[in-house]
PDB file with SEQRES, HELIX, SHEET and CRYST1 records, atoms N, CA, C and O in Angstrom:
SEQRES   1 A   80  UNK UNK UNK UNK UNK UNK UNK UNK UNK UNK UNK UNK UNK          
SEQRES   2 A   80  UNK UNK UNK UNK UNK UNK UNK UNK UNK UNK UNK UNK UNK          
SEQRES   3 A   80  UNK UNK UNK UNK UNK UNK UNK UNK UNK UNK UNK UNK UNK          
SEQRES   4 A   80  UNK UNK UNK UNK UNK UNK UNK UNK UNK UNK UNK UNK UNK          
SEQRES   5 A   80  UNK UNK UNK UNK UNK UNK UNK UNK UNK UNK UNK UNK UNK          
SEQRES   6 A   80  UNK UNK UNK UNK UNK UNK UNK UNK UNK UNK UNK UNK UNK          
SEQRES   7 A   80  UNK UNK                                                      
HELIX    1 AA1 UNK A   12  UNK A   20  1                                   9    
HELIX    2 AA2 UNK A   30  UNK A   37  1                                   8    
HELIX    3 AA3 UNK A   68  UNK A   77  1                                  10    
CRYST1    1.000    1.000    1.000  90.00  90.00  90.00 P 1           1          
ATOM      1  N   UNK A   1      20.888   0.065  23.199  1.00  0.00           N  
ATOM      2  CA  UNK A   1      19.623   0.662  23.501  1.00  0.00           C  
ATOM      3  C   UNK A   1      18.999   1.316  22.277  1.00  0.00           C  
ATOM      4  O   UNK A   1      19.611   1.398  21.212  1.00  0.00           O  
ATOM      5  N   UNK A   2      17.800   1.767  22.451  1.00  0.00           N  
ATOM      6  CA  UNK A   2      17.069   2.441  21.387  1.00  0.00           C  
ATOM      7  C   UNK A   2      17.338   3.930  21.455  1.00  0.00           C  
ATOM      8  O   UNK A   2      17.112   4.551  22.494  1.00  0.00           O  
ATOM      9  N   UNK A   3      17.822   4.521  20.359  1.00  0.00           N  
ATOM     10  CA  UNK A   3      18.062   5.962  20.388  1.00  0.00           C  
ATOM     11  C   UNK A   3      16.741   6.727  20.432  1.00  0.00           C  
ATOM     12  O   UNK A   3      15.780   6.348  19.763  1.00  0.00           O  
ATOM     13  N   UNK A   4      16.692   7.802  21.217  1.00  0.00           N  
ATOM     14  CA  UNK A   4      15.441   8.574  21.293  1.00  0.00           C  
ATOM     15  C   UNK A   4      15.263   9.451  20.055  1.00  0.00           C  
ATOM     16  O   UNK A   4      16.252   9.894  19.472  1.00  0.00           O  
ATOM     17  N   UNK A   5      14.020   9.708  19.645  1.00  0.00           N  
ATOM     18  CA  UNK A   5      13.801  10.616  18.514  1.00  0.00           C  
ATOM     19  C   UNK A   5      14.226  12.030  18.881  1.00  0.00           C  
ATOM     20  O   UNK A   5      14.035  12.463  20.018  1.00  0.00           O  
ATOM     21  N   UNK A   6      14.796  12.744  17.933  1.00  0.00           N  
ATOM     22  CA  UNK A   6      15.242  14.121  18.170  1.00  0.00           C  
ATOM     23  C   UNK A   6      14.422  15.137  17.391  1.00  0.00           C  
ATOM     24  O   UNK A   6      14.362  16.310  17.759  1.00  0.00           O  
ATOM     25  N   UNK A   7      13.788  14.681  16.305  1.00  0.00           N  
ATOM     26  CA  UNK A   7      12.979  15.559  15.467  1.00  0.00           C  
ATOM     27  C   UNK A   7      11.668  14.840  15.171  1.00  0.00           C  
ATOM     28  O   UNK A   7      11.660  13.647  14.866  1.00  0.00           O  
ATOM     29  N   UNK A   8      10.577  15.565  15.261  1.00  0.00           N  
ATOM     30  CA  UNK A   8       9.289  15.047  14.816  1.00  0.00           C  
ATOM     31  C   UNK A   8       8.717  16.049  13.839  1.00  0.00           C  
ATOM     32  O   UNK A   8       8.726  17.252  14.097  1.00  0.00           O  
ATOM     33  N   UNK A   9       8.215  15.552  12.709  1.00  0.00           N  
ATOM     34  CA  UNK A   9       7.636  16.436  11.704  1.00  0.00           C  
ATOM     35  C   UNK A   9       6.628  15.667  10.875  1.00  0.00           C  
ATOM     36  O   UNK A   9       6.764  14.460  10.674  1.00  0.00           O  
ATOM     37  N   UNK A  10       5.616  16.373  10.394  1.00  0.00           N  
ATOM     38  CA  UNK A  10       4.683  15.745   9.467  1.00  0.00           C  
ATOM     39  C   UNK A  10       5.060  16.098   8.027  1.00  0.00           C  
ATOM     40  O   UNK A  10       4.277  15.880   7.103  1.00  0.00           O  
ATOM     41  N   UNK A  11       6.258  16.640   7.845  1.00  0.00           N  
ATOM     42  CA  UNK A  11       6.743  17.018   6.518  1.00  0.00           C  
ATOM     43  C   UNK A  11       7.930  16.151   6.133  1.00  0.00           C  
ATOM     44  O   UNK A  11       8.978  16.194   6.777  1.00  0.00           O  
ATOM     45  N   UNK A  12       7.758  15.363   5.079  1.00  0.00           N  
ATOM     46  CA  UNK A  12       8.860  14.528   4.605  1.00  0.00           C  
ATOM     47  C   UNK A  12      10.010  15.398   4.110  1.00  0.00           C  
ATOM     48  O   UNK A  12      11.175  15.036   4.274  1.00  0.00           O  
ATOM     49  N   UNK A  13       9.696  16.532   3.512  1.00  0.00           N  
ATOM     50  CA  UNK A  13      10.744  17.440   3.023  1.00  0.00           C  
ATOM     51  C   UNK A  13      11.614  17.927   4.182  1.00  0.00           C  
ATOM     52  O   UNK A  13      12.836  17.986   4.050  1.00  0.00           O  
ATOM     53  N   UNK A  14      11.009  18.273   5.303  1.00  0.00           N  
ATOM     54  CA  UNK A  14      11.780  18.704   6.476  1.00  0.00           C  
ATOM     55  C   UNK A  14      12.701  17.581   6.937  1.00  0.00           C  
ATOM     56  O   UNK A  14      13.872  17.819   7.233  1.00  0.00           O  
ATOM     57  N   UNK A  15      12.177  16.361   6.999  1.00  0.00           N  
ATOM     58  CA  UNK A  15      13.004  15.234   7.435  1.00  0.00           C  
ATOM     59  C   UNK A  15      14.160  14.988   6.470  1.00  0.00           C  
ATOM     60  O   UNK A  15      15.297  14.803   6.902  1.00  0.00           O  
ATOM     61  N   UNK A  16      13.881  14.985   5.178  1.00  0.00           N  
ATOM     62  CA  UNK A  16      14.926  14.744   4.181  1.00  0.00           C  
ATOM     63  C   UNK A  16      15.963  15.865   4.211  1.00  0.00           C  
ATOM     64  O   UNK A  16      17.156  15.606   4.054  1.00  0.00           O  
ATOM     65  N   UNK A  17      15.528  17.090   4.407  1.00  0.00           N  
ATOM     66  CA  UNK A  17      16.469  18.215   4.500  1.00  0.00           C  
ATOM     67  C   UNK A  17      17.433  18.017   5.658  1.00  0.00           C  
ATOM     68  O   UNK A  17      18.626  18.282   5.513  1.00  0.00           O  
ATOM     69  N   UNK A  18      16.947  17.561   6.793  1.00  0.00           N  
ATOM     70  CA  UNK A  18      17.835  17.281   7.926  1.00  0.00           C  
ATOM     71  C   UNK A  18      18.796  16.146   7.596  1.00  0.00           C  
ATOM     72  O   UNK A  18      19.982  16.221   7.918  1.00  0.00           O  
ATOM     73  N   UNK A  19      18.289  15.089   6.953  1.00  0.00           N  
ATOM     74  CA  UNK A  19      19.150  13.956   6.589  1.00  0.00           C  
ATOM     75  C   UNK A  19      20.258  14.406   5.648  1.00  0.00           C  
ATOM     76  O   UNK A  19      21.389  13.929   5.745  1.00  0.00           O  
ATOM     77  N   UNK A  20      19.941  15.322   4.737  1.00  0.00           N  
ATOM     78  CA  UNK A  20      20.932  15.773   3.755  1.00  0.00           C  
ATOM     79  C   UNK A  20      22.106  16.522   4.389  1.00  0.00           C  
ATOM     80  O   UNK A  20      23.140  16.684   3.740  1.00  0.00           O  
ATOM     81  N   UNK A  21      21.978  16.981   5.636  1.00  0.00           N  
ATOM     82  CA  UNK A  21      23.105  17.634   6.314  1.00  0.00           C  
ATOM     83  C   UNK A  21      24.188  16.623   6.675  1.00  0.00           C  
ATOM     84  O   UNK A  21      25.325  17.003   6.955  1.00  0.00           O  
ATOM     85  N   UNK A  22      23.839  15.329   6.669  1.00  0.00           N  
ATOM     86  CA  UNK A  22      24.804  14.296   7.034  1.00  0.00           C  
ATOM     87  C   UNK A  22      24.857  14.023   8.521  1.00  0.00           C  
ATOM     88  O   UNK A  22      25.638  13.181   8.963  1.00  0.00           O  
ATOM     89  N   UNK A  23      24.043  14.717   9.308  1.00  0.00           N  
ATOM     90  CA  UNK A  23      24.080  14.557  10.763  1.00  0.00           C  
ATOM     91  C   UNK A  23      22.840  13.853  11.321  1.00  0.00           C  
ATOM     92  O   UNK A  23      22.719  13.671  12.532  1.00  0.00           O  
ATOM     93  N   UNK A  24      21.929  13.463  10.442  1.00  0.00           N  
ATOM     94  CA  UNK A  24      20.670  12.879  10.872  1.00  0.00           C  
ATOM     95  C   UNK A  24      20.353  11.637  10.038  1.00  0.00           C  
ATOM     96  O   UNK A  24      20.922  11.418   8.969  1.00  0.00           O  
ATOM     97  N   UNK A  25      19.439  10.845  10.557  1.00  0.00           N  
ATOM     98  CA  UNK A  25      18.861   9.718   9.815  1.00  0.00           C  
ATOM     99  C   UNK A  25      17.359   9.792  10.024  1.00  0.00           C  
ATOM    100  O   UNK A  25      16.898  10.433  10.969  1.00  0.00           O  
ATOM    101  N   UNK A  26      16.603   9.158   9.174  1.00  0.00           N  
ATOM    102  CA  UNK A  26      15.154   9.175   9.307  1.00  0.00           C  
ATOM    103  C   UNK A  26      14.565   7.869   8.800  1.00  0.00           C  
ATOM    104  O   UNK A  26      15.196   7.140   8.035  1.00  0.00           O  
ATOM    105  N   UNK A  27      13.367   7.591   9.233  1.00  0.00           N  
ATOM    106  CA  UNK A  27      12.620   6.439   8.733  1.00  0.00           C  
ATOM    107  C   UNK A  27      11.500   6.980   7.869  1.00  0.00           C  
ATOM    108  O   UNK A  27      10.685   7.785   8.319  1.00  0.00           O  
ATOM    109  N   UNK A  28      11.464   6.532   6.623  1.00  0.00           N  
ATOM    110  CA  UNK A  28      10.475   6.982   5.649  1.00  0.00           C  
ATOM    111  C   UNK A  28       9.829   5.777   4.984  1.00  0.00           C  
ATOM    112  O   UNK A  28      10.391   4.682   5.015  1.00  0.00           O  
ATOM    113  N   UNK A  29       8.656   5.961   4.382  1.00  0.00           N  
ATOM    114  CA  UNK A  29       8.105   4.870   3.568  1.00  0.00           C  
ATOM    115  C   UNK A  29       9.097   4.472   2.477  1.00  0.00           C  
ATOM    116  O   UNK A  29       9.776   5.327   1.907  1.00  0.00           O  
ATOM    117  N   UNK A  30       9.179   3.185   2.192  1.00  0.00           N  
ATOM    118  CA  UNK A  30      10.180   2.654   1.265  1.00  0.00           C  
ATOM    119  C   UNK A  30      10.228   3.335  -0.088  1.00  0.00           C  
ATOM    120  O   UNK A  30      11.312   3.669  -0.566  1.00  0.00           O  
ATOM    121  N   UNK A  31       9.086   3.550  -0.714  1.00  0.00           N  
ATOM    122  CA  UNK A  31       9.075   4.159  -2.053  1.00  0.00           C  
ATOM    123  C   UNK A  31       9.534   5.603  -2.016  1.00  0.00           C  
ATOM    124  O   UNK A  31      10.196   6.062  -2.947  1.00  0.00           O  
ATOM    125  N   UNK A  32       9.197   6.324  -0.963  1.00  0.00           N  
ATOM    126  CA  UNK A  32       9.642   7.718  -0.853  1.00  0.00           C  
ATOM    127  C   UNK A  32      11.147   7.762  -0.582  1.00  0.00           C  
ATOM    128  O   UNK A  32      11.851   8.598  -1.148  1.00  0.00           O  
ATOM    129  N   UNK A  33      11.637   6.880   0.268  1.00  0.00           N  
ATOM    130  CA  UNK A  33      13.070   6.827   0.535  1.00  0.00           C  
ATOM    131  C   UNK A  33      13.839   6.517  -0.748  1.00  0.00           C  
ATOM    132  O   UNK A  33      14.874   7.127  -1.017  1.00  0.00           O  
ATOM    133  N   UNK A  34      13.336   5.575  -1.535  1.00  0.00           N  
ATOM    134  CA  UNK A  34      13.999   5.224  -2.800  1.00  0.00           C  
ATOM    135  C   UNK A  34      13.998   6.404  -3.763  1.00  0.00           C  
ATOM    136  O   UNK A  34      14.968   6.607  -4.494  1.00  0.00           O  
ATOM    137  N   UNK A  35      12.939   7.171  -3.770  1.00  0.00           N  
ATOM    138  CA  UNK A  35      12.859   8.346  -4.638  1.00  0.00           C  
ATOM    139  C   UNK A  35      13.955   9.348  -4.305  1.00  0.00           C  
ATOM    140  O   UNK A  35      14.641   9.841  -5.200  1.00  0.00           O  
ATOM    141  N   UNK A  36      14.123   9.650  -3.023  1.00  0.00           N  
ATOM    142  CA  UNK A  36      15.152  10.615  -2.621  1.00  0.00           C  
ATOM    143  C   UNK A  36      16.558  10.044  -2.758  1.00  0.00           C  
ATOM    144  O   UNK A  36      17.505  10.796  -2.987  1.00  0.00           O  
ATOM    145  N   UNK A  37      16.711   8.742  -2.625  1.00  0.00           N  
ATOM    146  CA  UNK A  37      18.031   8.118  -2.741  1.00  0.00           C  
ATOM    147  C   UNK A  37      18.453   7.939  -4.196  1.00  0.00           C  
ATOM    148  O   UNK A  37      19.632   7.712  -4.469  1.00  0.00           O  
ATOM    149  N   UNK A  38      17.510   8.038  -5.138  1.00  0.00           N  
ATOM    150  CA  UNK A  38      17.816   7.785  -6.549  1.00  0.00           C  
ATOM    151  C   UNK A  38      18.875   8.730  -7.098  1.00  0.00           C  
ATOM    152  O   UNK A  38      19.629   8.347  -7.993  1.00  0.00           O  
ATOM    153  N   UNK A  39      18.951   9.943  -6.588  1.00  0.00           N  
ATOM    154  CA  UNK A  39      19.937  10.907  -7.074  1.00  0.00           C  
ATOM    155  C   UNK A  39      21.350  10.626  -6.595  1.00  0.00           C  
ATOM    156  O   UNK A  39      22.303  11.207  -7.113  1.00  0.00           O  
ATOM    157  N   UNK A  40      21.504   9.739  -5.609  1.00  0.00           N  
ATOM    158  CA  UNK A  40      22.829   9.364  -5.132  1.00  0.00           C  
ATOM    159  C   UNK A  40      23.327  10.161  -3.942  1.00  0.00           C  
ATOM    160  O   UNK A  40      24.351   9.808  -3.357  1.00  0.00           O  
ATOM    161  N   UNK A  41      22.626  11.237  -3.562  1.00  0.00           N  
ATOM    162  CA  UNK A  41      23.078  12.041  -2.418  1.00  0.00           C  
ATOM    163  C   UNK A  41      22.714  11.388  -1.087  1.00  0.00           C  
ATOM    164  O   UNK A  41      23.340  11.661  -0.062  1.00  0.00           O  
ATOM    165  N   UNK A  42      21.706  10.530  -1.109  1.00  0.00           N  
ATOM    166  CA  UNK A  42      21.274   9.828   0.093  1.00  0.00           C  
ATOM    167  C   UNK A  42      21.279   8.332  -0.162  1.00  0.00           C  
ATOM    168  O   UNK A  42      21.273   7.889  -1.311  1.00  0.00           O  
ATOM    169  N   UNK A  43      21.290   7.556   0.913  1.00  0.00           N  
ATOM    170  CA  UNK A  43      21.250   6.102   0.796  1.00  0.00           C  
ATOM    171  C   UNK A  43      20.049   5.583   1.572  1.00  0.00           C  
ATOM    172  O   UNK A  43      19.846   5.957   2.727  1.00  0.00           O  
ATOM    173  N   UNK A  44      19.267   4.738   0.954  1.00  0.00           N  
ATOM    174  CA  UNK A  44      18.112   4.117   1.611  1.00  0.00           C  
ATOM    175  C   UNK A  44      18.488   2.707   2.041  1.00  0.00           C  
ATOM    176  O   UNK A  44      18.981   1.912   1.241  1.00  0.00           O  
ATOM    177  N   UNK A  45      18.254   2.412   3.295  1.00  0.00           N  
ATOM    178  CA  UNK A  45      18.525   1.083   3.841  1.00  0.00           C  
ATOM    179  C   UNK A  45      17.193   0.517   4.316  1.00  0.00           C  
ATOM    180  O   UNK A  45      16.604   1.061   5.250  1.00  0.00           O  
ATOM    181  N   UNK A  46      16.696  -0.559   3.703  1.00  0.00           N  
ATOM    182  CA  UNK A  46      15.392  -1.104   4.105  1.00  0.00           C  
ATOM    183  C   UNK A  46      15.394  -1.601   5.542  1.00  0.00           C  
ATOM    184  O   UNK A  46      16.372  -2.195   5.998  1.00  0.00           O  
ATOM    185  N   UNK A  47      14.304  -1.359   6.251  1.00  0.00           N  
ATOM    186  CA  UNK A  47      14.110  -1.906   7.593  1.00  0.00           C  
ATOM    187  C   UNK A  47      13.484  -3.276   7.385  1.00  0.00           C  
ATOM    188  O   UNK A  47      12.321  -3.381   6.997  1.00  0.00           O  
ATOM    189  N   UNK A  48      14.259  -4.326   7.645  1.00  0.00           N  
ATOM    190  CA  UNK A  48      13.779  -5.661   7.344  1.00  0.00           C  
ATOM    191  C   UNK A  48      13.634  -6.536   8.583  1.00  0.00           C  
ATOM    192  O   UNK A  48      12.736  -7.376   8.634  1.00  0.00           O  
ATOM    193  N   UNK A  49      14.477  -6.364   9.561  1.00  0.00           N  
ATOM    194  CA  UNK A  49      14.431  -7.237  10.722  1.00  0.00           C  
ATOM    195  C   UNK A  49      14.673  -6.422  11.971  1.00  0.00           C  
ATOM    196  O   UNK A  49      15.727  -5.790  12.041  1.00  0.00           O  
ATOM    197  N   UNK A  50      13.827  -6.372  12.941  1.00  0.00           N  
ATOM    198  CA  UNK A  50      12.575  -7.113  12.973  1.00  0.00           C  
ATOM    199  C   UNK A  50      11.550  -6.489  12.037  1.00  0.00           C  
ATOM    200  O   UNK A  50      11.681  -5.335  11.628  1.00  0.00           O  
ATOM    201  N   UNK A  51      10.559  -7.248  11.716  1.00  0.00           N  
ATOM    202  CA  UNK A  51       9.511  -6.768  10.826  1.00  0.00           C  
ATOM    203  C   UNK A  51       8.879  -5.509  11.418  1.00  0.00           C  
ATOM    204  O   UNK A  51       8.391  -5.533  12.548  1.00  0.00           O  
ATOM    205  N   UNK A  52       8.886  -4.425  10.670  1.00  0.00           N  
ATOM    206  CA  UNK A  52       8.344  -3.161  11.153  1.00  0.00           C  
ATOM    207  C   UNK A  52       6.822  -3.199  11.104  1.00  0.00           C  
ATOM    208  O   UNK A  52       6.245  -3.492  10.057  1.00  0.00           O  
ATOM    209  N   UNK A  53       6.170  -2.909  12.222  1.00  0.00           N  
ATOM    210  CA  UNK A  53       4.711  -2.889  12.293  1.00  0.00           C  
ATOM    211  C   UNK A  53       4.306  -1.711  13.155  1.00  0.00           C  
ATOM    212  O   UNK A  53       4.989  -1.382  14.125  1.00  0.00           O  
ATOM    213  N   UNK A  54       3.214  -1.084  12.813  1.00  0.00           N  
ATOM    214  CA  UNK A  54       2.699  -0.009  13.632  1.00  0.00           C  
ATOM    215  C   UNK A  54       1.205   0.177  13.366  1.00  0.00           C  
ATOM    216  O   UNK A  54       0.670  -0.293  12.362  1.00  0.00           O  
ATOM    217  N   UNK A  55       0.557   0.868  14.280  1.00  0.00           N  
ATOM    218  CA  UNK A  55      -0.862   1.163  14.147  1.00  0.00           C  
ATOM    219  C   UNK A  55      -1.008   2.576  13.613  1.00  0.00           C  
ATOM    220  O   UNK A  55      -0.303   3.489  14.043  1.00  0.00           O  
ATOM    221  N   UNK A  56      -1.917   2.748  12.684  1.00  0.00           N  
ATOM    222  CA  UNK A  56      -2.169   4.059  12.097  1.00  0.00           C  
ATOM    223  C   UNK A  56      -3.585   4.472  12.440  1.00  0.00           C  
ATOM    224  O   UNK A  56      -4.517   3.679  12.310  1.00  0.00           O  
ATOM    225  N   UNK A  57      -3.749   5.712  12.879  1.00  0.00           N  
ATOM    226  CA  UNK A  57      -5.078   6.220  13.200  1.00  0.00           C  
ATOM    227  C   UNK A  57      -5.514   7.254  12.184  1.00  0.00           C  
ATOM    228  O   UNK A  57      -4.682   7.898  11.545  1.00  0.00           O  
ATOM    229  N   UNK A  58      -6.805   7.411  12.038  1.00  0.00           N  
ATOM    230  CA  UNK A  58      -7.370   8.401  11.128  1.00  0.00           C  
ATOM    231  C   UNK A  58      -8.382   9.212  11.911  1.00  0.00           C  
ATOM    232  O   UNK A  58      -9.280   8.658  12.545  1.00  0.00           O  
ATOM    233  N   UNK A  59      -8.234  10.519  11.864  1.00  0.00           N  
ATOM    234  CA  UNK A  59      -9.155  11.413  12.557  1.00  0.00           C  
ATOM    235  C   UNK A  59      -9.773  12.337  11.522  1.00  0.00           C  
ATOM    236  O   UNK A  59      -9.069  12.918  10.696  1.00  0.00           O  
ATOM    237  N   UNK A  60     -11.089  12.471  11.572  1.00  0.00           N  
ATOM    238  CA  UNK A  60     -11.806  13.374  10.667  1.00  0.00           C  
ATOM    239  C   UNK A  60     -12.860  14.113  11.473  1.00  0.00           C  
ATOM    240  O   UNK A  60     -13.402  13.582  12.442  1.00  0.00           O  
ATOM    241  N   UNK A  61     -13.145  15.339  11.065  1.00  0.00           N  
ATOM    242  CA  UNK A  61     -14.181  16.116  11.743  1.00  0.00           C  
ATOM    243  C   UNK A  61     -15.536  15.439  11.560  1.00  0.00           C  
ATOM    244  O   UNK A  61     -15.862  14.963  10.473  1.00  0.00           O  
ATOM    245  N   UNK A  62     -16.321  15.404  12.638  1.00  0.00           N  
ATOM    246  CA  UNK A  62     -17.657  14.800  12.565  1.00  0.00           C  
ATOM    247  C   UNK A  62     -18.591  15.813  11.909  1.00  0.00           C  
ATOM    248  O   UNK A  62     -18.866  16.873  12.471  1.00  0.00           O  
ATOM    249  N   UNK A  63     -19.068  15.480  10.729  1.00  0.00           N  
ATOM    250  CA  UNK A  63     -19.986  16.347   9.994  1.00  0.00           C  
ATOM    251  C   UNK A  63     -21.146  15.500   9.483  1.00  0.00           C  
ATOM    252  O   UNK A  63     -20.971  14.331   9.138  1.00  0.00           O  
ATOM    253  N   UNK A  64     -22.317  16.094   9.441  1.00  0.00           N  
ATOM    254  CA  UNK A  64     -23.466  15.381   8.926  1.00  0.00           C  
ATOM    255  C   UNK A  64     -24.160  16.239   7.880  1.00  0.00           C  
ATOM    256  O   UNK A  64     -24.821  17.214   8.237  1.00  0.00           O  
ATOM    257  N   UNK A  65     -24.034  15.917   6.631  1.00  0.00           N  
ATOM    258  CA  UNK A  65     -23.361  14.741   6.079  1.00  0.00           C  
ATOM    259  C   UNK A  65     -21.853  14.994   5.984  1.00  0.00           C  
ATOM    260  O   UNK A  65     -21.417  16.145   5.968  1.00  0.00           O  
ATOM    261  N   UNK A  66     -21.052  13.913   5.921  1.00  0.00           N  
ATOM    262  CA  UNK A  66     -19.604  14.093   5.752  1.00  0.00           C  
ATOM    263  C   UNK A  66     -19.302  14.635   4.353  1.00  0.00           C  
ATOM    264  O   UNK A  66     -20.104  14.498   3.429  1.00  0.00           O  
ATOM    265  N   UNK A  67     -18.135  15.250   4.223  1.00  0.00           N  
ATOM    266  CA  UNK A  67     -17.732  15.719   2.903  1.00  0.00           C  
ATOM    267  C   UNK A  67     -17.582  14.508   1.980  1.00  0.00           C  
ATOM    268  O   UNK A  67     -17.309  13.409   2.463  1.00  0.00           O  
ATOM    269  N   UNK A  68     -17.753  14.678   0.680  1.00  0.00           N  
ATOM    270  CA  UNK A  68     -17.642  13.536  -0.241  1.00  0.00           C  
ATOM    271  C   UNK A  68     -16.296  12.817  -0.140  1.00  0.00           C  
ATOM    272  O   UNK A  68     -16.249  11.590  -0.218  1.00  0.00           O  
ATOM    273  N   UNK A  69     -15.210  13.556   0.032  1.00  0.00           N  
ATOM    274  CA  UNK A  69     -13.890  12.929   0.123  1.00  0.00           C  
ATOM    275  C   UNK A  69     -13.787  12.049   1.363  1.00  0.00           C  
ATOM    276  O   UNK A  69     -13.316  10.915   1.283  1.00  0.00           O  
ATOM    277  N   UNK A  70     -14.227  12.571   2.512  1.00  0.00           N  
ATOM    278  CA  UNK A  70     -14.160  11.788   3.754  1.00  0.00           C  
ATOM    279  C   UNK A  70     -15.089  10.578   3.673  1.00  0.00           C  
ATOM    280  O   UNK A  70     -14.726   9.489   4.118  1.00  0.00           O  
ATOM    281  N   UNK A  71     -16.274  10.757   3.113  1.00  0.00           N  
ATOM    282  CA  UNK A  71     -17.203   9.626   2.958  1.00  0.00           C  
ATOM    283  C   UNK A  71     -16.575   8.538   2.099  1.00  0.00           C  
ATOM    284  O   UNK A  71     -16.674   7.356   2.429  1.00  0.00           O  
ATOM    285  N   UNK A  72     -15.931   8.920   1.003  1.00  0.00           N  
ATOM    286  CA  UNK A  72     -15.287   7.938   0.113  1.00  0.00           C  
ATOM    287  C   UNK A  72     -14.109   7.265   0.821  1.00  0.00           C  
ATOM    288  O   UNK A  72     -13.898   6.062   0.662  1.00  0.00           O  
ATOM    289  N   UNK A  73     -13.352   8.020   1.588  1.00  0.00           N  
ATOM    290  CA  UNK A  73     -12.207   7.459   2.314  1.00  0.00           C  
ATOM    291  C   UNK A  73     -12.674   6.393   3.283  1.00  0.00           C  
ATOM    292  O   UNK A  73     -12.146   5.281   3.293  1.00  0.00           O  
ATOM    293  N   UNK A  74     -13.673   6.733   4.107  1.00  0.00           N  
ATOM    294  CA  UNK A  74     -14.164   5.751   5.070  1.00  0.00           C  
ATOM    295  C   UNK A  74     -14.796   4.541   4.390  1.00  0.00           C  
ATOM    296  O   UNK A  74     -14.655   3.417   4.870  1.00  0.00           O  
ATOM    297  N   UNK A  75     -15.477   4.758   3.300  1.00  0.00           N  
ATOM    298  CA  UNK A  75     -16.059   3.636   2.553  1.00  0.00           C  
ATOM    299  C   UNK A  75     -14.951   2.723   2.031  1.00  0.00           C  
ATOM    300  O   UNK A  75     -15.066   1.500   2.107  1.00  0.00           O  
ATOM    301  N   UNK A  76     -13.895   3.306   1.511  1.00  0.00           N  
ATOM    302  CA  UNK A  76     -12.766   2.506   1.031  1.00  0.00           C  
ATOM    303  C   UNK A  76     -12.094   1.734   2.148  1.00  0.00           C  
ATOM    304  O   UNK A  76     -11.660   0.601   1.945  1.00  0.00           O  
ATOM    305  N   UNK A  77     -12.003   2.331   3.319  1.00  0.00           N  
ATOM    306  CA  UNK A  77     -11.353   1.670   4.452  1.00  0.00           C  
ATOM    307  C   UNK A  77     -12.161   0.488   4.983  1.00  0.00           C  
ATOM    308  O   UNK A  77     -11.604  -0.428   5.588  1.00  0.00           O  
ATOM    309  N   UNK A  78     -13.444   0.511   4.760  1.00  0.00           N  
ATOM    310  CA  UNK A  78     -14.269  -0.617   5.194  1.00  0.00           C  
ATOM    311  C   UNK A  78     -13.894  -1.906   4.463  1.00  0.00           C  
ATOM    312  O   UNK A  78     -14.171  -3.002   4.951  1.00  0.00           O  
ATOM    313  N   UNK A  79     -13.273  -1.776   3.307  1.00  0.00           N  
ATOM    314  CA  UNK A  79     -12.921  -2.941   2.493  1.00  0.00           C  
ATOM    315  C   UNK A  79     -11.479  -3.399   2.723  1.00  0.00           C  
ATOM    316  O   UNK A  79     -11.023  -4.353   2.092  1.00  0.00           O  
ATOM    317  N   UNK A  80     -10.775  -2.734   3.607  1.00  0.00           N  
ATOM    318  CA  UNK A  80      -9.370  -3.080   3.861  1.00  0.00           C  
ATOM    319  C   UNK A  80      -9.287  -4.061   5.011  1.00  0.00           C  
ATOM    320  O   UNK A  80      -8.192  -4.481   5.387  1.00  0.00           O  
TER     321      UNK A  80                                                      
END                                                                             
């Protein structure tokens, strides 16, 4: 079966800190996992099969006009 999640956090540092206790595992973006595993205290195992896919949402406050950063972000996303 699929193990249920036990910790949810929007902080990668919090997740890595739990993993470093040796009692937890986490799923992280590949490059970030490799960064933390480079020191040898952690091991990164790529998720390869089945192909990992998920939907990502973006929420921004509705402002008129939008802030320059949000306007640039949405403009960039139109090209993806």
